[in-house]
Backbone as JSON, one array per atom type, in Angstrom:
{
  "sequence": "PTDADNVYVVLASRMLNPKMQIVARASDDRAVEKMQRAGASRVISPISSGAVKIARFMLTPSVADFLEIADSRGPELELADVQIKPTSPYVGKQLLETDLRQRGIMVIGIRRADGKRLLPPPGTATIEAGDCLFVFGSAAAINEMISASEAEE",
  "N": [[-4.39, -25.3, -2.5], [-3.96, -26.39, 0.91], [-4.34, -24.92, 4.23], [-2.28, -25.94, 5.8], [-0.4, -26.65, 3.85], [0.2, -24.08, 2.94], [1.37, -22.94, 5.24], [3.7, -24.46, 5.36], [4.96, -23.64, 2.96], [5.36, -20.94, 3.56], [7.15, -21.15, 5.76], [9.36, -22.44, 4.48], [9.99, -20.52, 2.53], [10.67, -18.31, 4.13], [12.95, -19.3, 5.36], [14.66, -19.49, 3.19], [14.9, -16.82, 2.39], [15.19, -14.38, 4.55], [14.39, -11.7, 4.41], [12.36, -11.5, 2.63], [9.24, -10.43, 1.25], [6.35, -11.84, 2.21], [3.23, -12.91, 1.33], [0.45, -14.56, 2.42], [-2.3, -16.88, 2.06], [-5.08, -17.64, 4.02], [-7.56, -19.95, 4.8], [-8.9, -20.29, 7.06], [-9.53, -18.65, 10.13], [-8.03, -19.45, 12.33], [-5.69, -20.31, 11.23], [-4.37, -18.03, 10.49], [-2.77, -16.86, 12.55], [-0.87, -18.91, 12.82], [0.42, -18.81, 10.35], [1.51, -16.28, 10.48], [3.3, -16.63, 12.6], [4.95, -18.45, 11.37], [6.25, -16.84, 9.65], [5.06, -15.21, 7.73], [4.63, -12.12, 6.09], [2.27, -10.84, 5.69], [-1.05, -11.9, 6.08], [-3.83, -13.03, 4.37], [-7.24, -13.48, 4.69], [-9.79, -14.61, 2.93], [-12.47, -15.06, 3.75], [-12.73, -13.57, 6.16], [-12.08, -11.06, 5.13], [-14.2, -10.65, 3.38], [-16.31, -10.54, 5.21], [-15.67, -8.21, 6.62], [-15.93, -6.37, 4.58], [-18.68, -6.52, 4.05], [-19.69, -5.64, 6.53], [-18.65, -3.03, 6.53], [-20.07, -1.95, 4.39], [-22.65, -2.03, 5.42], [-22.48, -0.31, 7.62], [-21.45, 2.11, 6.64], [-22.66, 2.95, 3.98], [-22.35, 4.87, 1.89], [-19.6, 5.37, 1.76], [-18.71, 2.81, 1.19], [-19.92, 2.5, -1.31], [-18.48, 4.43, -2.76], [-15.88, 3.31, -2.67], [-16.38, 0.95, -4.07], [-17.03, 1.99, -6.6], [-14.58, 3.21, -7.24], [-12.99, 0.92, -7.29], [-14.22, -0.54, -9.32], [-13.52, 0.8, -11.57], [-11.31, -0.28, -12.45], [-8.01, -0.63, -13.76], [-7.79, 2.05, -14.16], [-7.84, 3.73, -11.92], [-5.57, 3.82, -9.22], [-3.97, 2.61, -6.25], [-0.93, 3.21, -4.93], [2.53, 2.71, -3.97], [5.25, 4.87, -3.79], [8.64, 5.09, -4.04], [10.92, 7.48, -2.87], [13.71, 8.72, -4.28], [17.1, 9.87, -3.57], [17.81, 11.67, -5.59], [15.47, 12.7, -6.51], [13.28, 15.26, -7.72], [11.36, 16.0, -5.93], [12.36, 15.9, -3.37], [12.91, 17.63, -0.38], [10.85, 19.38, -0.72], [7.72, 20.71, 0.4], [4.6, 18.98, 0.62], [2.49, 20.59, -0.31], [3.84, 22.27, -2.01], [4.42, 20.84, -4.23], [3.6, 19.5, -7.54], [1.76, 17.54, -7.44], [-0.96, 17.46, -6.72], [-2.12, 18.95, -8.79], [-1.67, 17.19, -10.83], [-3.52, 15.32, -10.29], [-3.09, 13.56, -8.25], [-3.39, 12.13, -5.1], [-1.83, 12.26, -2.04], [-1.91, 9.96, 0.38], [-0.56, 8.99, 2.5], [2.62, 8.88, 4.21], [5.55, 7.06, 4.61], [8.31, 7.27, 6.49], [11.9, 6.86, 6.14], [12.86, 5.95, 8.54], [10.76, 4.52, 9.48], [8.66, 5.89, 10.65], [5.29, 7.02, 10.4], [3.12, 9.09, 8.54], [-0.09, 9.72, 8.59], [-3.12, 11.0, 7.9], [-0.82, 12.78, 5.78], [0.2, 16.12, 6.57], [-0.16, 19.1, 4.55], [2.1, 20.57, 4.86], [4.11, 18.78, 5.26], [7.39, 17.78, 4.68], [8.98, 16.31, 1.95], [11.23, 13.66, 2.03], [14.38, 12.15, 1.11], [14.29, 8.69, 0.6], [11.78, 8.37, 1.61], [8.57, 6.77, 1.46], [5.88, 7.26, -0.47], [2.43, 6.97, -0.25], [0.06, 6.83, -2.61], [-2.9, 7.92, -4.41], [-4.56, 7.77, -7.43], [-4.92, 8.27, -11.01], [-3.69, 5.65, -13.12], [-2.0, 6.51, -15.15], [-1.18, 9.08, -14.27], [0.14, 8.39, -11.91], [2.23, 6.83, -12.93], [3.59, 8.81, -14.36], [4.39, 10.38, -12.2], [6.14, 8.63, -10.91], [8.13, 8.41, -12.88], [8.99, 11.09, -12.9], [9.92, 11.3, -10.26], [12.09, 9.67, -10.34], [13.76, 10.92, -11.98], [16.78, 12.69, -12.67], [17.88, 15.73, -11.3]],
  "CA": [[-3.58, -25.77, -1.38], [-4.55, -26.29, 2.24], [-3.63, -24.01, 5.14], [-1.05, -26.62, 6.2], [0.52, -26.47, 2.73], [0.63, -22.68, 2.91], [2.3, -22.74, 6.36], [4.97, -25.06, 4.94], [5.55, -22.76, 1.95], [5.83, -19.74, 4.27], [8.37, -21.53, 6.5], [10.45, -22.69, 3.53], [10.35, -19.24, 1.91], [11.33, -17.47, 5.13], [14.29, -19.86, 5.57], [15.46, -19.15, 2.02], [15.14, -15.38, 2.32], [14.6, -13.75, 5.74], [13.88, -10.35, 4.14], [11.33, -11.6, 1.59], [7.85, -10.03, 1.54], [5.55, -13.04, 2.0], [1.79, -12.75, 1.52], [-0.14, -15.9, 2.43], [-3.76, -16.98, 2.11], [-5.59, -18.57, 5.04], [-9.0, -20.16, 4.65], [-9.43, -20.4, 8.42], [-8.95, -17.62, 10.99], [-7.04, -20.06, 13.23], [-4.43, -20.48, 10.49], [-3.73, -16.73, 10.31], [-1.69, -16.73, 13.54], [0.16, -19.9, 12.5], [1.2, -18.32, 9.21], [2.3, -15.14, 10.96], [4.41, -17.2, 13.38], [5.84, -19.12, 10.42], [7.06, -15.82, 8.98], [4.35, -14.44, 6.7], [4.59, -10.67, 6.3], [0.85, -10.48, 5.72], [-1.93, -13.05, 5.83], [-5.15, -12.62, 3.89], [-8.29, -14.47, 4.85], [-10.91, -14.15, 2.1], [-13.73, -15.08, 4.5], [-12.72, -12.4, 7.04], [-12.11, -9.86, 4.29], [-15.57, -10.5, 2.9], [-17.14, -10.13, 6.34], [-15.36, -6.81, 6.89], [-16.52, -5.59, 3.48], [-20.13, -6.48, 4.28], [-19.92, -4.76, 7.69], [-18.37, -1.66, 6.1], [-21.18, -1.51, 3.56], [-23.82, -1.82, 6.27], [-22.27, 0.83, 8.52], [-21.21, 3.34, 5.88], [-22.92, 2.59, 2.58], [-21.84, 5.84, 0.91], [-18.16, 5.12, 1.63], [-18.57, 1.53, 0.49], [-20.25, 2.76, -2.72], [-17.34, 5.13, -3.36], [-14.8, 2.35, -2.85], [-16.79, 0.05, -5.15], [-16.89, 2.72, -7.86], [-13.14, 3.34, -7.51], [-12.47, -0.4, -7.62], [-14.81, -1.01, -10.58], [-12.91, 1.5, -12.7], [-10.19, -1.11, -12.85], [-6.66, -0.07, -13.72], [-7.82, 3.5, -14.35], [-7.46, 4.32, -10.63], [-4.67, 2.94, -8.5], [-3.36, 2.95, -4.98], [0.44, 2.75, -5.15], [3.58, 3.27, -3.13], [6.31, 5.42, -4.63], [9.88, 5.33, -3.29], [11.54, 8.75, -3.23], [15.17, 8.59, -4.34], [17.8, 11.11, -3.21], [17.9, 12.57, -6.74], [14.13, 13.12, -6.91], [13.01, 16.7, -7.6], [10.42, 16.22, -4.83], [13.09, 15.95, -2.09], [13.06, 18.96, 0.21], [9.65, 20.18, -0.95], [6.52, 20.37, 1.15], [3.58, 18.43, -0.28], [1.72, 21.67, -0.95], [4.68, 22.93, -3.01], [4.59, 19.96, -5.39], [2.55, 19.54, -8.56], [1.02, 16.28, -7.38], [-2.41, 17.72, -6.71], [-2.5, 19.36, -10.15], [-1.61, 15.99, -11.66], [-4.62, 14.44, -9.9], [-2.57, 12.55, -7.33], [-3.62, 12.41, -3.7], [-0.91, 11.55, -1.14], [-2.71, 9.58, 1.55], [0.32, 8.62, 3.6], [4.07, 8.88, 4.0], [6.34, 6.26, 5.55], [9.68, 7.75, 6.5], [12.93, 5.83, 6.09], [13.01, 5.4, 9.9], [9.55, 3.78, 9.81], [7.6, 6.78, 11.12], [4.22, 7.15, 9.41], [2.27, 10.27, 8.57], [-1.37, 9.31, 8.04], [-2.73, 11.53, 6.59], [0.25, 13.77, 5.93], [-0.22, 17.51, 6.38], [0.4, 19.73, 3.35], [3.41, 21.13, 5.21], [5.09, 17.7, 5.4], [8.49, 17.87, 3.72], [9.35, 15.02, 1.37], [12.64, 13.36, 2.28], [14.94, 11.0, 0.39], [14.01, 7.44, 1.32], [10.36, 8.28, 1.95], [7.65, 6.01, 0.62], [4.61, 7.98, -0.54], [1.28, 6.17, -0.64], [-0.69, 7.77, -3.45], [-4.11, 7.47, -5.08], [-4.8, 8.56, -8.63], [-4.98, 7.48, -12.24], [-2.47, 4.9, -13.39], [-1.13, 7.34, -15.98], [-0.6, 10.13, -13.43], [1.1, 7.77, -10.98], [3.41, 6.46, -13.72], [4.32, 10.07, -14.62], [5.02, 10.77, -10.94], [7.27, 7.73, -10.7], [9.18, 8.84, -13.81], [9.52, 12.37, -12.42], [10.65, 11.12, -9.01], [13.33, 8.96, -10.64], [14.59, 11.78, -12.85], [17.88, 13.44, -12.04], [17.67, 17.17, -11.49]],
  "C": [[-4.29, -25.55, -0.04], [-3.77, -25.27, 3.07], [-2.3, -24.63, 5.58], [0.01, -26.49, 5.11], [1.08, -25.05, 2.72], [1.6, -22.36, 4.05], [3.67, -23.29, 5.98], [5.69, -24.17, 3.93], [6.1, -21.49, 2.6], [7.12, -20.04, 5.02], [9.56, -21.71, 5.57], [10.92, -21.38, 2.89], [11.12, -18.36, 2.87], [12.75, -17.98, 5.38], [15.2, -19.5, 4.4], [15.82, -17.67, 1.96], [14.45, -14.68, 3.49], [13.98, -12.38, 5.48], [12.74, -10.34, 3.12], [9.97, -11.12, 2.11], [6.98, -11.24, 1.21], [4.09, -12.74, 2.33], [1.17, -14.14, 1.38], [-1.65, -15.82, 2.52], [-4.14, -18.02, 3.15], [-7.09, -18.71, 4.86], [-9.68, -20.2, 6.01], [-8.75, -19.35, 9.3], [-7.89, -18.18, 11.94], [-5.68, -20.21, 12.55], [-3.68, -19.16, 10.33], [-2.55, -16.59, 11.26], [-0.55, -17.71, 13.24], [1.05, -19.41, 11.36], [2.04, -17.11, 9.59], [3.5, -15.64, 11.75], [5.43, -17.9, 12.48], [6.67, -18.13, 9.63], [6.37, -15.04, 7.89], [4.34, -12.96, 7.07], [3.15, -10.21, 6.45], [0.06, -11.74, 5.4], [-3.31, -12.52, 5.46], [-6.12, -13.78, 4.06], [-9.51, -13.99, 4.07], [-12.24, -14.11, 2.86], [-13.81, -13.86, 5.42], [-12.8, -11.11, 6.24], [-13.51, -9.6, 3.77], [-16.5, -10.02, 4.0], [-16.92, -8.66, 6.66], [-16.0, -5.92, 5.82], [-18.03, -5.45, 3.66], [-20.45, -5.54, 5.44], [-19.7, -3.3, 7.3], [-19.54, -1.11, 5.27], [-22.41, -1.21, 4.4], [-23.68, -0.56, 7.11], [-22.11, 2.15, 7.79], [-21.42, 3.07, 4.39], [-22.37, 3.58, 1.57], [-20.34, 5.66, 0.69], [-17.93, 3.82, 0.86], [-18.89, 1.7, -1.0], [-19.09, 3.45, -3.43], [-16.21, 4.16, -3.64], [-15.13, 1.36, -3.97], [-16.62, 0.71, -6.51], [-15.41, 2.85, -8.23], [-12.56, 2.01, -7.94], [-12.98, -0.87, -8.98], [-14.2, -0.31, -11.79], [-11.63, 0.81, -13.14], [-8.86, -0.4, -12.76], [-6.62, 1.44, -13.9], [-7.4, 4.23, -13.08], [-6.62, 3.31, -9.86], [-4.32, 3.51, -7.15], [-1.95, 2.37, -5.09], [1.37, 3.34, -4.11], [4.74, 3.68, -4.03], [7.51, 5.73, -3.74], [10.51, 6.63, -3.79], [13.06, 8.59, -3.13], [15.83, 9.91, -3.99], [17.86, 12.13, -4.35], [16.53, 13.11, -7.19], [13.94, 14.62, -6.76], [12.02, 17.01, -6.47], [11.12, 16.37, -3.48], [13.25, 17.39, -1.64], [11.85, 19.85, 0.02], [8.53, 19.74, -0.01], [5.49, 19.83, 0.15], [2.83, 19.52, -1.02], [2.52, 22.43, -1.99], [4.86, 22.09, -4.28], [3.44, 20.13, -6.38], [1.65, 18.31, -8.51], [-0.49, 16.49, -7.44], [-2.91, 18.11, -8.1], [-2.5, 18.18, -11.11], [-2.74, 15.02, -11.34], [-4.19, 13.33, -8.98], [-2.8, 13.01, -5.9], [-2.63, 11.58, -2.87], [-1.69, 11.25, 0.12], [-1.86, 9.15, 2.74], [1.77, 8.71, 3.2], [4.68, 7.96, 5.05], [7.78, 6.72, 5.41], [10.66, 6.58, 6.48], [13.12, 5.18, 7.46], [11.77, 4.64, 10.36], [8.4, 4.63, 10.32], [6.57, 6.96, 10.0], [3.44, 8.43, 9.63], [0.97, 9.91, 7.84], [-2.48, 10.16, 8.61], [-1.64, 12.56, 6.78], [-0.29, 15.19, 5.77], [0.43, 18.07, 5.11], [1.78, 20.29, 3.59], [4.48, 20.06, 5.4], [6.13, 17.82, 4.3], [8.87, 16.47, 3.25], [10.85, 14.83, 1.52], [13.08, 12.17, 1.42], [14.7, 9.76, 1.24], [12.56, 7.3, 1.75], [9.65, 7.34, 0.99], [6.33, 6.75, 0.68], [3.52, 7.02, -1.0], [0.32, 7.11, -1.34], [-1.89, 7.09, -4.09], [-4.34, 8.37, -6.27], [-4.88, 7.66, -9.85], [-3.63, 6.79, -12.45], [-1.48, 5.75, -14.19], [-0.44, 8.41, -15.15], [0.43, 9.56, -12.47], [2.37, 7.37, -11.72], [4.25, 7.69, -14.06], [5.05, 10.52, -13.36], [6.25, 9.92, -10.67], [8.42, 8.13, -11.61], [9.82, 10.14, -13.35], [10.35, 12.19, -11.16], [11.97, 10.38, -9.22], [14.27, 9.8, -11.49], [15.67, 12.47, -12.03], [17.64, 14.91, -12.31], [18.71, 17.74, -12.41]]
}
C-alpha cells in the first residue's frame, strides 16, 4: 500500500475507534506527520529506522553489537510491558524487594497509572496497582512474571 492508502486506513480506523492503538508505516518522512495528524499512535518509517540503526552502530559499535546479539537470539529474549493488577503480589513492594532480578528480569522502566514515567526506575521505586512495568529478560521468565503478577494472593 502507498502512504496515501495508509493515511486513509488510519483516518478510518480512528473514526471507528478513538482509543485504538494504531501503528502505521510510512515510506516517506513527509508522510509521518500526515499519519500522526490522521490519528496514528505511532508511525514507523523503515528508511529512517535503518538510518538511525546505521548511525548508532557507527557511534557506539559495542552497544549496537549487544543489541544485535540480543535481537538475534530471537524469542529467547524479550522486551515486554507487564500490567500490574491490584491483586498482584508485587503491589506495595520496592523493586529491590521483589524476586525479579533472581528470575533474570530487568525492569527498565515504569509507567504509572497517572502517566508518570520512571526511566530507569530506582530500586527503591514501589510498585503500584495500575503500573506498567517495562521488562527485559527471557520469554519464559517474563511469562512466569506475568502469571505471578496475575495471581491472587
